[in-house]
C-alpha positions as CSV (number, residue, x, y, z in Angstrom):
1,M,-197.4,69.7,-83.0
2,S,-195.0,70.0,-80.7
3,D,-191.2,70.1,-80.9
4,K,-189.4,66.5,-80.8
5,A,-187.5,66.3,-77.7
6,C,-183.8,66.6,-77.7
7,W,-182.1,65.1,-74.8
8,T,-178.7,66.8,-73.7
9,E,-176.0,64.7,-71.4
10,K,-177.0,66.9,-68.6
11,E,-180.8,66.0,-68.9
12,E,-179.8,62.5,-69.4
13,E,-177.9,62.5,-66.4
14,A,-180.7,63.8,-64.2
15,F,-183.3,61.5,-65.7
16,L,-181.2,58.6,-64.7
17,L,-180.4,59.9,-61.4
18,Y,-184.3,60.3,-60.8
19,L,-185.2,57.2,-61.7
20,L,-182.3,55.6,-59.6
21,D,-183.7,57.6,-56.6
22,H,-187.3,56.7,-57.3
23,K,-186.2,53.0,-57.9
24,S,-188.4,51.7,-55.2
25,E,-191.1,53.1,-57.2
26,A,-190.7,50.4,-60.0
27,G,-192.3,47.5,-60.1
28,D,-191.2,44.0,-61.4
29,G,-188.7,44.8,-64.8
30,A,-188.3,48.8,-63.6
31,N,-191.7,49.3,-64.8
32,F,-192.3,52.6,-63.5
33,T,-195.7,54.3,-63.1
34,N,-197.5,57.3,-64.6
35,P,-196.9,59.7,-61.6
36,V,-192.8,58.7,-61.9
37,W,-192.9,59.9,-65.5
38,Q,-194.9,63.2,-64.6
39,G,-192.4,63.9,-61.6
40,V,-189.3,62.9,-63.7
41,A,-190.7,65.3,-66.6
42,L,-191.3,68.1,-64.0
43,H,-187.6,67.6,-62.6
44,L,-186.2,68.1,-66.1
45,Q,-188.2,71.4,-66.9
46,P,-185.4,73.5,-65.5
47,L,-182.9,71.9,-67.9
48,L,-184.3,72.6,-71.1
49,Q,-182.1,73.8,-73.5
50,R,-183.4,73.0,-77.0
51,G,-186.0,71.0,-78.7
52,G,-189.5,70.0,-77.2
53,A,-190.1,69.9,-73.5
54,K,-189.9,66.3,-71.8
55,V,-193.5,64.9,-70.9
56,A,-194.5,61.8,-69.3
57,K,-194.4,60.1,-72.5
58,S,-191.2,60.9,-74.0
59,C,-189.4,60.4,-70.5
60,K,-191.1,56.6,-70.6
61,N,-189.8,56.3,-74.6
62,K,-186.2,57.5,-73.5
63,W,-186.4,54.8,-70.6
64,T,-187.5,52.0,-73.1
65,N,-184.6,53.0,-75.6
66,V,-182.2,53.0,-72.6
67,C,-183.3,49.8,-71.6
68,T,-183.1,48.2,-75.2
69,T,-179.6,49.9,-76.0
70,C,-178.2,48.3,-72.5
71,C,-179.9,44.7,-73.3
72,E,-178.2,44.7,-77.1
73,S,-175.0,45.9,-75.8
74,K,-174.8,43.0,-73.3
75,Y,-174.6,40.3,-76.3
């Protein structure tokens, strides 16, 4: 079993900037495709400091958490 992904502030920033740069690849509702999640995972590899590697699935889960947190904080 692999280690759980542990996100640093630097990784979160790089993650969000990558998605911002690729926003045209998102459909309605900011639904990114699998190639985008694979790309961001590769982009984050050099930044890994602790925990498991960020793979496409963990990046997609992180995005879901970010969207949920942002929506909840509006109300």
